[in-house]
C-alpha angles and dihedrals in degrees: 000000000000122000107199096185098058097035094238135117119209120225131179094265106033141335115280117216122214092235093050116121120238117213128208088250089055089054092047091050091048091050092052092047092048093048091048092052092047091050090052091052095047098041112099115243112257092219093053107089133189118276112276097200128045129198121231095262090054092050091048090053093045095048097029092235132152120237090254094051091048090050090049093051090047093049092049091051094243094122115042117220145171125218123212111182107312095336121095118209129196126203107242094206093054092047090051090051090051090051092049092049090045089232095143095079 
């Protein structure tokens, strides 16, 4: 928080005065601290996992299928699914296994 009347800026550790000298080591320390904080912000959370269930439009994008082809594969039992109300969900892990085994052809 800046205090314009006294010519000081408050930081977490101590007040910084406008006439205070900054050393090269201060800049290096600041750089390391800034990089560390940016890495923490950019790093994905370890507890946040990939989506388990995909909706039809996501499966169509992933597999590059038309709506008709997806319906056909579902009707033939090639692609397993669950239906909740009017929304159809597909298990991402099982679809990935099908892709690895080349069972979609």
